[in-house]
C-alpha positions in Angstrom: -10.8 -3.1 25.2 -10.7 -6.8 24.3 -7.4 -9.2 25.6 -7.9 -11.5 22.5 -7.0 -10.2 18.9 -10.0 -12.8 17.4 -12.7 -10.5 19.2 -11.5 -7.4 17.0 -13.3 -7.0 14.1 -11.8 -7.7 11.0 -11.0 -4.6 8.7 -11.9 -5.6 5.4 -9.4 -4.1 2.5 -10.2 -1.2 0.2 -9.3 -3.8 -2.6 -8.0 -7.4 -2.4 -5.7 -8.5 -5.5 -7.3 -11.1 -7.6 -11.0 -10.5 -6.2 -13.6 -10.8 -8.2 -14.7 -7.5 -9.6 -17.4 -8.5 -12.0 -20.4 -7.5 -9.8 -18.7 -3.9 -8.9 -20.1 -0.6 -10.3 -18.1 1.9 -12.6 -17.8 4.5 -9.2 -16.8 1.3 -6.9 -14.1 0.5 -9.8 -12.9 4.1 -10.0 -12.7 4.0 -6.5 -10.6 1.2 -6.3 -8.4 2.3 -8.8 -7.7 5.6 -6.6 -7.4 3.2 -3.8 -4.5 1.6 -6.1 -2.8 4.5 -7.5 -2.2 6.0 -4.2 -0.6 2.7 -2.8 1.6 3.0 -5.6 2.7 6.4 -4.7 3.2 5.1 -1.8 5.4 2.7 -2.4 7.3 4.9 -5.0 8.1 7.4 -2.1 9.2 4.5 -0.1 11.6 3.3 -2.9 12.8 7.1 -3.6 13.5 7.4 0.3 15.5 4.2 0.4 17.5 5.2 -3.0 18.6 8.0 -1.5 19.5 6.8 1.8 21.3 4.1 -0.1 23.1 6.8 -2.3 24.2 9.0 0.7 25.3 5.3 2.3 27.6 4.3 -0.7 28.8 7.7 -1.1 30.2 7.6 2.3 32.0 4.3 2.0 33.5 4.9 -1.3 35.7 7.9 0.3 
């Protein structure tokens, strides 16, 4: 186990927004689309959860 963070290998992201995609194959592009769609779904689920919590809280304080 390393004592320093800089000794840890840097994890390359599946997709970096704005990166050069001109050299990627069709399969690699489809893979990145799938990664981004999964991330969008995750973000949408978090928005829904936060909206639900907020609606419950607002309903309690409006009474």
